[in-house]
C-alpha positions as CSV (number, residue, x, y, z in Angstrom):
1,M,-7.1,14.7,1.9
2,T,-3.7,13.0,2.3
3,Y,-1.0,13.3,-0.3
4,N,-1.5,9.7,-1.3
5,G,-5.2,10.3,-1.6
6,Q,-4.5,13.2,-3.9
7,L,-2.2,11.0,-6.1
8,Q,-4.9,8.3,-6.1
9,R,-7.4,10.8,-7.3
10,L,-5.0,11.9,-10.0
11,V,-4.8,8.2,-11.2
12,N,-8.6,8.1,-11.4
13,K,-8.6,11.3,-13.4
14,Y,-6.2,9.7,-15.8
15,I,-8.5,6.7,-16.2
16,E,-11.6,8.9,-16.6
17,A,-9.8,10.9,-19.3
18,G,-9.8,7.8,-21.4
19,E,-6.0,7.4,-21.4
20,I,-4.4,4.0,-22.1
21,W,-5.0,1.7,-19.1
22,P,-3.3,-0.3,-17.7
23,T,-0.2,2.0,-17.8
24,T,3.1,2.6,-16.1
25,S,3.6,5.0,-13.3
26,H,6.1,7.0,-15.5
27,K,3.3,7.5,-18.2
28,L,1.0,8.6,-15.4
29,A,3.6,11.1,-14.1
30,A,4.2,12.5,-17.6
31,W,0.5,12.9,-18.2
32,A,0.1,14.6,-14.8
33,L,2.9,17.0,-15.4
34,N,1.9,17.8,-19.0
35,N,-1.7,18.5,-17.9
36,K,-0.4,20.7,-15.0
37,L,-2.1,18.4,-12.4
38,W,1.0,17.9,-10.4
39,A,4.1,20.0,-9.8
40,P,6.8,19.3,-7.4
41,Q,7.0,21.3,-4.2
42,K,10.5,22.1,-2.8
43,S,9.8,19.6,0.0
44,E,8.8,17.0,-2.5
45,V,12.0,17.5,-4.5
46,I,14.0,17.2,-1.2
47,N,12.0,14.0,-0.5
48,I,12.8,12.6,-3.9
49,C,16.5,13.4,-3.5
50,A,16.5,11.9,0.0
51,E,14.9,8.7,-1.3
52,Q,17.4,8.4,-4.1
53,I,20.2,8.9,-1.7
54,A,18.7,6.3,0.7
55,R,18.3,3.8,-2.2
56,A,22.0,4.4,-3.2
57,M,23.0,3.7,0.4
58,R,20.9,0.5,0.6
59,E,22.6,-0.7,-2.6
60,E,26.2,-0.1,-1.4
61,Y,27.9,-3.3,-0.6
62,I,31.4,-4.2,0.7
63,V,33.2,-7.5,1.0
64,D,33.9,-8.4,4.6
65,P,37.1,-10.2,5.8
66,Q,35.5,-13.6,5.3
67,G,34.6,-12.8,1.7
68,R,30.9,-12.1,2.2
69,K,29.2,-9.4,0.3
70,V,27.4,-7.3,2.9
71,R,25.4,-4.1,3.0
72,A,27.6,-1.2,4.0
73,K,25.0,1.3,5.1
74,H,22.3,0.6,7.6
75,A,19.3,2.7,8.7
76,A,17.8,2.7,12.2
77,K,14.7,4.6,13.1
78,I,15.5,6.2,16.5
79,E,12.8,8.4,17.9
80,Q,11.5,10.3,15.0
81,A,14.6,10.2,12.7
82,V,16.0,7.6,10.5
83,L,19.7,7.6,11.0
84,W,22.2,6.0,8.6
85,D,25.5,4.5,9.7
86,D,28.2,2.4,8.1
87,I,28.6,-1.2,9.2
88,R,32.3,-0.6,9.6
89,T,31.9,2.2,12.1
90,A,28.3,1.8,13.5
91,S,27.8,1.1,17.2
92,R,26.4,-2.2,18.3
93,E,23.2,-0.4,19.4
94,H,22.7,1.2,16.0
95,M,23.2,-2.2,14.2
96,Q,21.0,-4.1,16.6
97,I,18.1,-1.6,16.0
98,A,18.8,-1.5,12.2
99,L,18.9,-5.2,11.8
100,Q,15.8,-5.9,14.0
101,Q,13.9,-3.2,12.0
102,R,14.9,-4.9,8.7
103,R,13.7,-8.2,10.1
104,Q,10.3,-6.6,11.0
105,Q,10.0,-5.3,7.4
106,I,10.5,-8.8,6.1
107,V,7.9,-10.1,8.5
108,G,5.5,-7.4,7.3
109,D,6.2,-8.3,3.7
110,C,5.5,-12.0,4.5
111,H,2.3,-11.1,6.3
112,Q,1.1,-9.1,3.3
113,L,2.0,-11.9,0.9
114,K,0.0,-14.4,3.0
115,L,-3.0,-12.1,2.9
116,D,-2.7,-11.7,-0.9
117,V,-2.3,-15.5,-1.4
118,D,-5.2,-16.3,0.9
119,S,-7.5,-13.7,-0.8
120,Y,-6.6,-14.9,-4.2
121,N,-7.1,-18.6,-3.3
122,E,-10.5,-17.9,-1.6
123,N,-11.9,-15.4,-4.1
124,K,-10.4,-15.9,-7.6
125,N,-8.6,-19.2,-7.8
126,D,-10.6,-22.0,-9.4
127,G,-7.8,-24.5,-9.3
128,I,-5.5,-25.9,-6.8
129,P,-4.8,-23.4,-4.0
130,I,-1.4,-21.7,-4.3
131,Q,0.7,-22.7,-1.4
132,M,3.3,-20.4,0.2
133,V,6.0,-21.6,2.6
134,F,7.3,-19.0,5.0
135,D,10.1,-21.1,6.6
136,F,13.2,-19.9,4.7
137,T,15.6,-22.2,6.5
138,I,16.2,-24.4,3.4
139,D,16.4,-21.4,1.1
140,L,19.1,-19.8,3.3
141,I,21.1,-23.1,3.5
142,E,20.9,-23.4,-0.3
143,M,22.0,-19.8,-0.8
144,E,25.0,-20.4,1.5
145,M,25.9,-23.6,-0.4
146,E,25.9,-21.6,-3.7
147,K,28.3,-19.1,-2.2
148,K,30.5,-21.8,-0.7
149,P,30.7,-24.7,-3.1
150,E,33.2,-26.5,-0.9
151,L,30.4,-27.0,1.7
152,A,28.2,-28.8,-0.8
153,K,30.9,-31.4,-1.4
154,A,31.4,-32.2,2.3
């Protein structure tokens, strides 16, 4: 059984134990630890630390010479490793890979959102179908206008 499968089984044990449901993942984790149903392996502690470091790198921003707030660190999966580099020192190749991979993540999120909307509309929605627009052109223009109010006046 996969690790995710083991965690899913743990959630089912929580529910079967008659604990409060719905609940938070933090309450589930505390319950699992208190009942000795989960304990961190060294590799898992390393994974947790690595994810926290990666999150911190994703959330580091700088202001570029044009005054734009941009992400400083960028990840690119190259072969089997995810390599991080800084936008100020990264090669063009690294940035091209990193930016294209981020775009693919956005496309994947949009695809999943479309599946979720379609399923809800077809199976649970008794009212007007929820519509989702996946062309973000106007959203991007509006966000640029908010950042540069002088463009909105022109």
